N, C-alpha and C positions, 0 to 999 in steps of 0.2 A: 643436872649440870650439863651444859653444852660443851662439846669438845672444841668448837671454834671460838669460844669466848672464855678467857681465863677467869677464874674466880678472883675475888679481891685479894686473897692470900697469895695467889700466884703472880699477881702483877707487881712489877718492881718499878719504882720511879726512875725516870731517865736521869734526873739530877737530884742532888741533895738540897732541900730547901733550907735557906738561911735567912734570918731576919737582920743579921749584922752586915751593914753595907761594906765595912772594911774586909770582912771575911769573904764576902761575895766578890769583891774586886780581886783579892788574892787568888780565889778559885779561877776566875777568868784569866788572870795573868798566868797561872799554872798551866792552863790548857794551851795558851799561846806559846809558852816556853817549851812545852813538850813537842809542839809542832816544829820547833827549831832544834830538835834532837838534844834537848837538855833534860836531865832527870829532875823531877820535882817531888816534894813531899810536903803536903799542907797539914800543918798542925796548929794547935791553939796559939803557940808562941810565934808563928809566922810561917813563911813559905821557904823551905830549904831548896835551893837550886844548885845542881851539880853538873859540871861538864866532865863526864866520865872519860872523855878522850884527852883531857889535859891534866898533866901531872900537878899534884899539889906541892905544898911546901915541905911537908914532913910526914912522919908516920901517923900522927893524929889526923892529918888532912891529906889523904893520899891523892885526891883530885881537887881541882879548883872548885870552890863552892862559896855560897853566901846564904844567909838567912834574911829574907826580905820581910819587912813588916809594913803594915798599912795603918796609919793613924792620922788624926788631925794635926795640921801644921800651923802653929800659932802665928808665924810670920806671914801666913797666907789666909788670914781670917778664919782659921779652923777648918779649911777644906782638907779632904783626905789626900794624903801623899804617900808614896812608897819610900821606904828608907832602907839603907843597907844595915848590916849587923853592927857596924860601927856608929850608926846613928846619922850618917850623912844622907841628906835628902836626894832622891833620884829624880822624881818628876811627879806631877799631879796624878792621882790614881785614876782619873778618867781618861788618861792618855796611855792606854794599854800598849798600843803599837810602839810608841816612843820608849816606853819602859822596857819592852822586849829588846829593842835595839841597844839600849844602854846596859842592860843586865848582861846580854850576850857578849857585848864588847868587854865588859869587866871580867868575864869568865873565859876570855880567849887569851891564850898566851901571846905575849908581845915579843916579836923578834927584835933583837938589838941590832942596830945598824953597824956594819963593818967600819972600822976606823982606819 
């Protein structure tokens, strides 16, 4: 065995291969959201996104968070879309940058205007 060439058992893939397009879109979205300082956790039921710097509503939700899913949207001919945990459509799943902006905005505390 050569020292300068790892054996097959030593090599680790740079990415996890997936054949599910929806899961692949969520993985791409997760990477982009991490770049915006949001915490992400990709699971089978969706992508949980947390803003660890923003207080949540209660003890069960100590920080602002949402679970994003990706699935076909019937009203758009079955194209993949991102959805919030409440089932609201966010944007088409091929528009990752726009999805990041919308998700980050939804997880940013809003200041109430002084009256």
